[in-house]
C-alpha positions as CSV (number, residue, x, y, z in Angstrom):
1,X,-10.2,0.9,61.8
2,X,-9.5,-2.8,62.1
3,X,-6.6,-5.2,61.7
4,X,-7.2,-8.0,59.1
5,X,-5.9,-11.2,60.6
6,X,-4.9,-14.3,58.6
7,X,-8.4,-15.9,58.2
8,X,-10.2,-12.7,57.2
9,X,-7.3,-11.6,54.9
10,X,-7.5,-15.1,53.3
11,X,-11.2,-14.6,52.7
12,X,-10.6,-11.2,51.1
13,X,-7.9,-12.7,48.9
14,X,-10.3,-15.5,47.9
15,X,-12.8,-13.0,46.6
16,X,-10.1,-10.9,45.0
17,X,-8.8,-14.0,43.0
18,X,-12.3,-14.7,41.7
19,X,-12.9,-11.1,40.8
20,X,-9.5,-10.7,39.1
21,X,-10.0,-13.8,37.1
22,X,-13.4,-12.7,35.9
23,X,-12.4,-9.1,35.1
24,X,-9.5,-10.5,33.0
25,X,-12.0,-12.9,31.3
26,X,-14.2,-10.0,30.3
27,X,-11.3,-7.8,29.1
28,X,-11.1,-5.3,32.0
29,X,-7.7,-3.6,32.7
30,X,-6.9,-3.9,36.3
31,X,-5.5,-0.8,38.1
32,X,-5.3,0.9,41.5
33,X,-6.3,4.5,41.6
34,X,-4.7,6.9,44.1
35,X,-5.9,6.4,47.7
36,X,-5.8,10.2,48.2
37,X,-7.8,12.7,46.1
38,X,-8.3,16.4,46.2
39,X,-11.4,17.1,48.3
40,X,-12.8,19.1,45.5
41,X,-12.6,16.0,43.2
42,X,-14.5,13.8,45.7
43,X,-17.1,16.6,46.0
44,X,-17.7,16.4,42.2
45,X,-19.5,13.1,42.8
46,X,-21.5,13.8,46.0
47,X,-21.4,17.5,46.8
48,X,-20.1,19.3,49.9
49,X,-22.3,17.1,52.2
50,X,-19.8,14.2,51.5
51,X,-17.5,15.8,54.1
52,X,-19.6,14.4,56.9
53,X,-19.0,10.8,55.6
54,X,-15.2,10.8,54.7
55,X,-11.8,11.4,56.1
56,X,-10.4,14.7,54.9
57,X,-7.6,17.0,56.0
58,X,-5.1,19.6,54.9
59,X,-1.7,18.3,53.8
60,X,1.7,20.0,54.3
61,X,1.0,22.1,51.2
62,X,-2.2,23.4,52.8
63,X,-4.3,21.5,50.2
64,X,-7.6,20.0,51.2
65,X,-7.3,16.3,50.4
66,X,-9.3,13.2,51.4
67,X,-9.0,9.4,51.5
68,X,-10.9,7.6,48.7
69,X,-14.4,6.4,49.8
70,X,-14.9,4.4,46.6
71,X,-13.1,3.7,43.3
72,X,-15.7,5.4,41.0
73,X,-14.4,8.9,41.4
74,X,-10.7,8.1,41.0
75,X,-11.3,5.9,38.0
76,X,-13.5,8.4,36.4
77,X,-11.0,11.2,37.0
78,X,-8.3,9.1,35.5
79,X,-10.4,8.1,32.4
80,X,-11.5,11.7,31.9
81,X,-7.9,12.8,31.8
82,X,-6.8,10.2,29.1
83,X,-7.6,12.1,25.9
84,X,-6.1,9.5,23.7
85,X,-7.6,6.4,25.5
86,X,-9.2,3.9,23.2
87,X,-12.9,3.6,23.8
88,X,-14.8,1.8,25.1
89,X,-12.3,1.6,28.0
90,X,-13.0,-1.2,30.6
91,X,-11.3,-0.8,33.9
92,X,-11.4,-2.8,37.2
93,X,-10.1,-2.2,40.7
94,X,-9.9,-4.0,44.0
95,X,-8.7,-2.6,47.4
96,X,-9.4,-0.7,50.6
97,X,-11.6,2.4,50.9
98,X,-12.4,4.7,53.9
99,X,-15.6,6.1,55.2
100,X,-16.3,8.0,58.4
101,X,-19.4,5.9,59.3
102,X,-20.9,4.4,62.4
103,X,-19.3,0.9,62.6
104,X,-21.8,-2.0,62.7
105,X,-22.1,-5.4,61.2
106,X,-21.3,-5.3,57.5
107,X,-20.4,-1.6,57.7
108,X,-16.9,-0.5,58.6
109,X,-14.7,2.6,58.5
110,X,-12.0,0.8,56.5
111,X,-13.2,-2.0,54.2
112,X,-12.6,-3.5,50.8
113,X,-14.4,-3.1,47.5
114,X,-14.3,-4.5,44.0
115,X,-15.2,-2.3,41.1
116,X,-15.7,-2.4,37.3
117,X,-16.3,0.5,35.0
118,X,-16.9,1.0,31.3
119,X,-16.2,4.4,29.7
120,X,-17.3,5.3,26.2
121,X,-20.4,5.9,24.1
122,X,-23.5,5.2,26.3
123,X,-25.1,1.9,25.3
124,X,-27.4,-0.8,26.4
125,X,-24.9,-3.6,25.9
126,X,-22.4,-1.9,28.1
127,X,-25.0,-1.7,30.9
128,X,-25.8,-5.4,30.3
129,X,-22.2,-6.5,30.5
130,X,-21.7,-4.7,33.9
131,X,-24.7,-6.6,35.3
132,X,-23.7,-9.9,33.6
133,X,-20.2,-9.8,35.1
134,X,-21.7,-9.0,38.5
135,X,-24.0,-12.0,38.3
136,X,-21.1,-14.3,37.2
137,X,-19.0,-13.2,40.2
138,X,-21.6,-14.2,42.7
139,X,-22.1,-17.5,40.8
140,X,-18.3,-18.2,41.0
141,X,-18.4,-17.6,44.8
142,X,-21.2,-20.3,45.0
143,X,-23.6,-17.9,46.6
144,X,-27.2,-18.9,46.5
145,X,-30.5,-16.8,46.7
146,X,-28.9,-13.9,44.9
147,X,-31.3,-11.4,43.2
148,X,-30.3,-8.5,41.0
149,X,-32.9,-5.7,41.2
150,X,-32.9,-3.4,38.2
151,X,-34.5,0.0,37.6
152,X,-34.1,3.2,35.6
153,X,-33.8,6.6,37.2
154,X,-35.5,8.4,34.3
155,X,-38.5,6.1,34.7
156,X,-38.9,6.9,38.4
157,X,-38.4,10.6,37.9
158,X,-41.0,10.6,35.1
159,X,-43.5,8.9,37.4
160,X,-42.9,11.4,40.1
161,X,-43.3,14.3,37.7
162,X,-46.6,12.8,36.3
163,X,-48.0,12.2,39.8
164,X,-47.3,15.7,41.1
165,X,-47.8,17.4,37.7
166,X,-44.5,19.2,38.3
167,X,-40.9,19.2,37.2
168,X,-39.5,20.7,40.4
169,X,-36.0,19.3,40.9
170,X,-36.2,19.7,44.7
171,X,-39.4,17.7,44.7
172,X,-37.9,14.9,42.6
173,X,-34.8,14.8,44.9
174,X,-37.0,14.5,48.0
175,X,-39.2,11.7,46.4
176,X,-36.1,9.8,45.4
177,X,-34.8,10.0,49.0
178,X,-38.3,8.9,50.3
179,X,-38.1,5.8,47.9
180,X,-34.6,5.1,49.0
181,X,-35.6,5.2,52.7
182,X,-38.5,2.9,52.3
183,X,-36.0,0.0,52.2
184,X,-35.0,0.8,55.8
185,X,-38.0,2.6,57.4
186,X,-41.7,2.0,57.6
187,X,-44.1,3.6,55.2
188,X,-45.7,5.6,58.0
189,X,-42.4,7.0,59.2
190,X,-41.7,8.4,55.7
191,X,-45.2,9.8,55.4
192,X,-44.7,11.6,58.7
193,X,-41.4,13.0,57.5
194,X,-42.7,14.5,54.3
195,X,-46.4,15.1,54.8
196,X,-46.0,18.8,55.8
197,X,-44.4,19.6,52.5
198,X,-46.2,17.4,50.0
199,X,-49.7,16.1,49.3
200,X,-49.9,12.9,51.4
201,X,-52.1,11.0,48.9
202,X,-49.5,11.6,46.1
203,X,-46.6,10.7,48.4
204,X,-48.4,7.5,49.2
205,X,-48.8,6.8,45.5
206,X,-45.1,7.2,45.0
207,X,-44.3,4.8,47.9
208,X,-46.8,2.2,46.5
209,X,-45.1,2.6,43.1
210,X,-41.8,1.8,44.7
211,X,-43.1,-1.5,46.0
212,X,-43.7,-2.9,42.5
213,X,-41.3,-5.6,41.4
214,X,-41.3,-8.6,39.0
215,X,-40.5,-9.5,35.4
216,X,-41.7,-7.6,32.3
217,X,-45.1,-9.3,32.1
218,X,-45.7,-9.0,35.9
219,X,-44.9,-5.3,35.9
220,X,-47.1,-4.6,32.9
221,X,-50.0,-6.5,34.6
222,X,-49.7,-4.2,37.7
223,X,-49.3,-0.8,36.2
224,X,-49.9,1.1,32.9
225,X,-46.4,1.6,31.5
226,X,-47.5,3.4,28.4
227,X,-46.3,6.9,29.5
228,X,-43.4,5.8,31.7
229,X,-40.2,7.3,30.3
230,X,-37.4,4.7,29.6
231,X,-39.7,1.7,30.1
232,X,-38.8,0.4,26.6
233,X,-35.1,0.9,27.4
234,X,-35.5,-1.1,30.6
235,X,-37.3,-3.9,28.7
236,X,-34.5,-4.0,26.2
237,X,-31.9,-4.3,29.0
238,X,-33.9,-7.1,30.6
239,X,-34.1,-8.9,27.2
240,X,-30.3,-8.5,26.7
241,X,-29.6,-10.0,30.1
242,X,-31.9,-13.0,29.4
243,X,-30.0,-13.5,26.1
244,X,-26.8,-13.5,28.0
245,X,-28.1,-16.3,30.3
246,X,-28.5,-14.0,33.3
247,X,-31.6,-15.4,35.0
248,X,-31.5,-14.0,38.6
249,X,-32.8,-10.6,37.7
250,X,-36.0,-8.7,38.3
251,X,-37.3,-5.1,37.9
252,X,-37.8,-3.3,41.2
253,X,-39.1,0.3,41.1
254,X,-37.8,0.8,44.6
255,X,-34.2,0.8,43.5
256,X,-33.0,4.3,42.9
257,X,-29.5,4.5,44.3
258,X,-29.5,7.6,46.5
259,X,-26.7,9.6,44.7
260,X,-27.8,12.3,42.3
261,X,-25.3,11.6,39.6
262,X,-27.0,8.4,38.3
263,X,-28.5,9.2,34.9
264,X,-29.9,5.9,33.6
265,X,-30.2,2.3,34.7
266,X,-29.5,1.4,38.3
267,X,-29.3,-1.9,40.1
268,X,-28.5,-3.5,43.4
269,X,-27.6,-7.1,44.4
270,X,-29.2,-8.9,47.4
271,X,-29.2,-12.2,49.1
272,X,-33.0,-12.4,49.5
273,X,-32.7,-14.5,52.6
274,X,-30.3,-12.1,54.4
275,X,-30.8,-8.8,56.3
276,X,-27.3,-7.5,55.5
277,X,-28.6,-5.2,52.8
278,X,-27.1,-4.7,49.3
279,X,-24.0,-6.7,48.5
280,X,-23.2,-4.6,45.4
281,X,-24.7,-1.7,43.5
282,X,-24.2,0.4,40.4
283,X,-25.7,1.9,37.3
284,X,-25.1,4.5,34.5
285,X,-23.7,7.9,35.5
286,X,-23.0,9.9,32.4
287,X,-23.3,13.1,34.4
288,X,-20.1,12.3,36.4
289,X,-17.9,12.2,33.3
290,X,-19.4,15.5,32.2
291,X,-18.5,17.0,35.7
292,X,-14.9,16.1,34.9
293,X,-15.1,17.9,31.6
294,X,-15.8,15.0,29.2
295,X,-19.1,15.5,27.3
296,X,-18.0,12.9,24.7
297,X,-18.0,9.8,27.0
298,X,-20.5,8.2,29.3
299,X,-19.9,5.7,32.1
300,X,-21.5,2.7,33.8
301,X,-20.1,0.7,36.6
302,X,-20.7,-1.3,39.8
303,X,-19.0,-1.8,43.2
304,X,-19.4,-4.5,45.7
305,X,-18.6,-4.7,49.4
306,X,-16.1,-7.5,50.1
307,X,-16.6,-7.8,53.9
308,X,-20.4,-7.9,53.4
309,X,-20.0,-10.7,50.8
310,X,-17.8,-12.6,53.2
311,X,-20.5,-12.3,55.9
312,X,-23.0,-13.6,53.3
313,X,-20.8,-16.6,52.5
314,X,-20.5,-17.4,56.2
315,X,-24.3,-17.2,56.6
316,X,-24.7,-19.7,53.7
317,X,-22.0,-22.0,55.2
318,X,-19.5,-21.4,52.3
319,X,-15.9,-21.8,53.4
320,X,-13.2,-20.2,51.3
321,X,-10.1,-22.4,50.7
322,X,-7.6,-20.7,53.0
323,X,-5.1,-23.5,53.8
324,X,-2.6,-24.5,51.2
325,X,-1.7,-28.1,50.9
326,X,1.8,-28.0,52.3
327,X,4.9,-30.2,52.8
328,X,6.7,-30.2,56.1
329,X,10.4,-31.2,56.4
330,X,11.2,-32.7,59.9
331,X,14.5,-33.7,61.4
332,X,15.3,-36.2,64.2
333,X,18.0,-34.2,65.9
334,X,20.3,-31.2,65.5
335,X,22.7,-33.1,63.3
336,X,20.0,-33.7,60.8
337,X,18.8,-30.1,60.7
338,X,21.3,-28.9,58.0
339,X,20.2,-31.6,55.6
340,X,16.5,-30.9,56.3
341,X,16.9,-27.2,55.6
342,X,18.7,-28.0,52.3
343,X,15.8,-30.2,51.3
344,X,13.2,-27.5,52.3
345,X,15.0,-24.9,50.2
346,X,15.1,-27.2,47.2
347,X,11.3,-27.9,47.5
348,X,10.7,-24.1,47.7
349,X,12.8,-23.6,44.6
350,X,10.4,-26.0,42.9
351,X,7.4,-23.8,44.0
352,X,6.3,-26.3,46.6
353,X,4.9,-24.8,49.8
354,X,7.2,-26.1,52.5
355,X,7.5,-25.6,56.2
356,X,10.4,-26.4,58.5
357,X,11.0,-25.7,62.2
358,X,13.8,-23.2,62.8
359,X,14.0,-23.3,66.5
360,X,15.3,-26.9,67.2
361,X,12.0,-28.4,68.6
362,X,12.0,-32.1,69.2
363,X,10.4,-34.4,66.7
364,X,7.1,-34.8,68.6
365,X,6.6,-31.0,68.6
366,X,7.5,-30.8,64.9
367,X,4.9,-33.5,64.0
368,X,2.3,-31.6,66.0
369,X,3.1,-28.4,64.0
370,X,2.9,-30.3,60.7
371,X,-0.6,-31.8,61.5
372,X,-2.3,-30.0,58.6
373,X,0.4,-30.8,56.0
374,X,-0.2,-33.2,53.1
375,X,3.2,-35.0,53.6
376,X,6.1,-34.9,56.1
377,X,9.6,-35.6,54.9
378,X,11.6,-36.9,57.9
379,X,15.4,-36.7,57.9
380,X,16.7,-39.5,60.2
381,X,20.3,-40.8,60.7
382,X,19.6,-44.5,59.7
383,X,17.8,-43.6,56.4
384,X,20.3,-40.8,55.7
385,X,23.2,-43.3,55.7
386,X,21.4,-45.0,52.8
387,X,20.8,-41.6,51.1
388,X,17.1,-41.9,51.8
389,X,14.4,-40.0,53.8
390,X,11.1,-41.1,55.3
391,X,7.9,-39.9,53.6
392,X,4.8,-39.9,55.9
393,X,1.3,-39.3,54.5
394,X,-0.3,-37.1,57.2
395,X,-3.8,-38.1,56.1
396,X,-3.5,-41.8,56.7
397,X,-0.2,-42.1,58.6
398,X,1.4,-44.4,56.1
399,X,5.2,-44.2,55.7
400,X,7.7,-45.2,53.0
401,X,11.3,-44.5,52.2
402,X,12.4,-42.5,49.2
403,X,15.8,-41.8,47.7
404,X,17.0,-38.2,48.2
405,X,18.3,-38.1,44.7
406,X,14.9,-39.0,43.2
407,X,13.3,-36.5,45.5
408,X,15.6,-33.7,44.4
409,X,15.4,-34.6,40.7
410,X,11.6,-34.5,40.4
411,X,10.0,-33.6,43.7
412,X,6.5,-32.9,42.4
413,X,6.2,-36.4,40.8
414,X,7.7,-38.1,43.8
415,X,5.4,-36.3,46.2
416,X,2.3,-36.7,43.9
417,X,1.8,-32.9,43.9
418,X,0.1,-32.5,40.6
419,X,-3.0,-31.2,42.3
420,X,-1.2,-28.7,44.7
């Protein structure tokens, strides 16, 4: 676990603000699902093997519970329980999640995610809106070189079945794992891992298939798509995204999303010039709502890793605005402190971010502390006798005197704070 200090917490809040604004813009209801779930609920998504990757324990009631490792399970549990919920239901979330993982750059045991989900009748436009909002979020964060790789699980599974002339579910699962691993391991390593169980030439054909990527015309020039299940659906999704003005997309047959519950389109987001891995990922997972007893609704969603996005911003030299433009109220001596505190309180009542020294430092020290402020208001005996204070512009050092009455009547105009 880690402590999030001011700068990193400010970066997280920067992304949260952008995400919250966009999720509101697209009509998503913001909520925070429970941080603790029954272990059996989390296993609904990923099976018993998930125990190796999460924090779970018995509570005082001898129940097996666990800390959430993402938002999808909690939100889907919630949506599945709301029998009277108006559909389609659009839900978003942002917060901390826990995974028992080996800590490394871009991968932590406690980290933050953003998440959006659409529950209702499965449809192409719901899938497209999930991807569109994802693209807009990365645009709003000013990130460059972002590519959204899209695929369809049924398409990959159909190619596997055709290649091996089989519909063995274990074989399909193994091939999907092999494709998922090719992103991180060499082709030869994967051939060595599976060659004792499967025909090596067919396995190699699967791996070669997973390397195919491009737009519709480029894909159709590389492979015969006539008998590929869901190819037309993928083409329609691609067309819908182009109609929405989403241009940073491509089809990538190597994107399968390792979890078994995905049932349709899948996608991942990358900075193509970075080695950090996927910045976000999602897809359609109608089987998960069925696992929670709702055969009448489907689901599509996406989640993004906040800390990994922050690392990408740093790699690209993007600095989040973390420092507020503030006012500092200073005082010459102890006798002036009471008036200075009164002015500071008034500015705060007017929603102006204001600092004041509380420990009785001398003026020089106060000015040093106020070096990043937009203005300093200095309370001094001579000016106070005339019911005035000194206003210093901390950017250029220019000073002027202003009447306290005018300052207190309309501080934002006097301090030229329209842009704060």
